[in-house]
C-alpha positions as CSV (number, residue, x, y, z in Angstrom):
1,M,34.4,2.3,0.0
2,T,36.0,5.6,0.9
3,R,34.7,8.0,3.5
4,E,33.5,10.4,0.8
5,E,31.7,7.6,-1.0
6,K,30.0,6.5,2.2
7,F,29.0,10.1,2.9
8,Q,27.5,10.4,-0.6
9,V,25.6,7.1,-0.2
10,I,24.2,8.4,3.2
11,E,23.1,11.6,1.5
12,D,21.4,9.7,-1.3
13,L,19.6,7.4,1.1
14,T,18.5,10.4,3.2
15,S,17.0,12.1,0.2
16,Q,15.3,8.8,-0.9
17,L,13.8,8.5,2.6
18,A,12.6,12.1,2.6
19,E,11.0,11.8,-0.9
20,N,9.1,8.6,-0.2
21,S,6.3,8.0,2.2
22,V,6.1,4.3,1.5
23,I,9.3,2.4,2.5
24,Y,9.6,-1.4,3.0
25,L,12.6,-3.3,4.3
26,A,13.1,-6.9,3.4
27,D,15.7,-9.7,3.4
28,I,16.2,-11.1,-0.1
29,S,19.4,-13.1,0.7
30,G,19.5,-16.6,-0.6
31,L,17.6,-15.8,-3.8
32,D,19.4,-17.0,-6.8
33,A,20.1,-14.7,-9.8
34,T,16.9,-15.8,-11.6
35,A,14.7,-15.3,-8.6
36,T,16.3,-11.9,-7.9
37,S,15.7,-10.9,-11.5
38,N,12.1,-12.0,-11.3
39,L,11.6,-10.0,-8.1
40,R,13.2,-6.9,-9.7
41,R,10.9,-7.4,-12.7
42,A,7.8,-7.6,-10.5
43,C,8.9,-4.5,-8.7
44,F,9.4,-2.6,-12.0
45,K,5.9,-3.6,-13.2
46,A,4.4,-2.3,-9.9
47,D,6.4,0.9,-10.1
48,I,8.5,0.0,-7.1
49,K,12.2,1.0,-6.7
50,L,14.3,-1.8,-5.2
51,S,17.8,-1.4,-3.9
52,V,20.1,-3.3,-1.7
53,V,21.8,-1.2,1.0
54,K,24.4,-1.5,3.8
55,N,22.7,-1.6,7.1
56,T,25.0,0.9,8.8
57,L,24.6,3.4,6.0
58,L,20.8,3.1,6.0
59,E,20.7,3.4,9.8
60,K,22.8,6.7,9.6
61,A,20.4,8.0,6.8
62,M,17.4,7.2,9.0
63,E,19.0,9.1,11.9
64,K,19.6,12.1,9.6
65,S,16.1,12.0,8.3
66,D,13.3,14.1,9.7
67,K,11.0,11.1,9.9
68,D,10.5,9.0,13.0
69,F,11.2,5.4,12.0
70,G,10.5,4.1,15.4
71,D,11.7,0.4,15.8
72,L,12.6,0.1,12.1
73,P,16.3,0.6,12.6
74,S,16.3,-2.5,15.0
75,T,15.5,-4.7,11.9
76,L,18.7,-3.7,10.2
77,K,20.5,-7.0,10.6
78,G,21.7,-9.3,7.8
79,N,20.9,-8.5,4.2
80,T,18.6,-5.6,3.7
81,S,16.7,-4.4,0.6
82,V,14.7,-1.3,0.5
83,F,11.5,-1.0,-1.5
84,Y,10.3,2.5,-2.4
85,A,6.8,2.9,-3.7
86,S,4.0,5.5,-4.1
87,V,1.2,3.0,-3.4
88,A,1.1,1.8,0.2
89,N,0.3,-1.8,-0.4
90,A,2.2,-2.4,-3.7
91,P,5.4,-3.8,-2.1
92,A,3.4,-6.0,0.2
93,K,1.5,-7.4,-2.7
94,V,4.7,-8.0,-4.7
95,I,6.3,-9.8,-1.7
96,Q,3.2,-11.9,-1.1
97,D,2.8,-12.9,-4.7
98,F,6.5,-13.7,-5.0
99,L,6.3,-15.9,-1.9
100,K,3.3,-17.8,-3.3
101,K,4.9,-18.3,-6.7
102,S,8.3,-19.3,-5.4
103,K,7.0,-21.3,-2.5
104,G,10.0,-20.1,-0.5
105,E,10.7,-18.1,2.6
106,K,12.3,-15.1,0.8
107,P,11.9,-12.2,0.5
108,L,11.3,-11.9,4.2
109,L,9.6,-8.7,5.3
110,K,11.5,-6.9,8.0
111,G,9.4,-3.9,8.4
112,A,7.7,-1.0,6.7
113,Y,7.2,2.8,7.1
114,I,3.9,4.0,5.6
115,A,2.8,7.6,6.0
116,E,4.3,8.0,9.5
117,E,3.2,4.5,10.7
118,V,5.8,1.8,11.4
119,Y,5.2,-1.9,10.9
120,V,7.8,-4.3,12.2
121,G,8.1,-8.0,11.4
122,A,7.0,-10.5,8.7
123,N,3.8,-11.1,10.6
124,Q,2.6,-7.7,9.4
125,L,2.5,-8.7,5.7
126,P,-1.3,-9.6,5.7
127,A,-2.1,-6.2,7.3
128,L,0.1,-4.4,4.8
129,V,-1.5,-6.2,1.8
130,S,-5.0,-5.2,3.0
131,I,-4.2,-1.5,3.1
132,K,-6.2,0.3,0.5
133,S,-4.6,2.6,-2.1
134,K,-5.7,6.1,-2.5
135,E,-7.6,5.2,-5.6
136,E,-9.4,2.3,-3.9
137,V,-10.5,4.6,-1.0
138,I,-11.8,7.2,-3.4
139,G,-13.7,4.6,-5.3
140,D,-15.3,3.3,-2.1
141,I,-16.3,6.8,-1.1
142,I,-17.8,7.5,-4.5
143,T,-19.8,4.3,-4.3
144,I,-21.1,5.2,-0.9
145,L,-22.0,8.7,-2.0
146,Q,-23.8,7.4,-5.2
147,S,-25.9,4.8,-3.4
148,P,-28.3,7.2,-1.7
149,I,-28.6,9.3,-4.9
150,K,-29.5,6.2,-6.9
151,N,-32.2,5.3,-4.3
152,V,-33.7,8.8,-4.5
153,V,-33.6,8.8,-8.3
154,S,-35.2,5.4,-8.4
155,A,-37.9,6.4,-6.0
156,L,-38.6,9.6,-8.0
157,T,-38.6,7.7,-11.3
158,N,-41.1,5.1,-9.9
159,E,-43.4,7.9,-8.5
160,A,-43.2,9.9,-11.8
161,R,-44.2,6.9,-14.0
162,P,-47.8,7.6,-15.2
163,D,-48.9,4.0,-14.9
164,R,-47.9,3.8,-11.2
165,A,-48.9,7.4,-10.3
166,G,-52.6,6.6,-10.5
167,E,-52.1,3.5,-8.3
168,A,-50.5,5.6,-5.6
169,V,-53.4,8.2,-5.7
170,E,-56.1,5.5,-5.6
171,A,-54.3,3.7,-2.7
172,S,-54.1,6.9,-0.7
173,T,-57.7,7.8,-1.4
174,E,-58.9,4.3,-0.3
175,E,-56.9,4.6,2.9
176,A,-58.4,8.0,3.7
177,A,-61.9,6.7,3.1
178,E,-61.5,3.9,5.6
């Protein structure tokens, strides 16, 4: 690769790093062609971009980037693949599902950068899988907000029912008489 080609690759990687807030690094070495194809297919279905990069070029792109990647450059040893996604836990789920189906050790998570947080090491995979997506958090908030409203509506509906309203008036009259 010529110097100009390397410079262009670094520029492309720098722009990819700047555009994405969800970046995973993994080692997929040792996967045969079929397994690699299956992994790429799973990434495509989950709207994840997967690319294999040279460590030195990725490290230079990280240095040029405005983001603080913390200890992530220290994981750039051996084969490195970069997963770019828009959903924080999507690459972690793809990696975990692939590991379960293949019953292998690869892809091996090296680290991740998610919205200014850095996760280093394969032991972080369960934590990354459990991160909720924006849609899941919004759904949880809506459920929490709807719960009190449902209780108030239910209480008002029960009070407004004619067959129960008389019971409530009689009960309060009896309590007042005692």
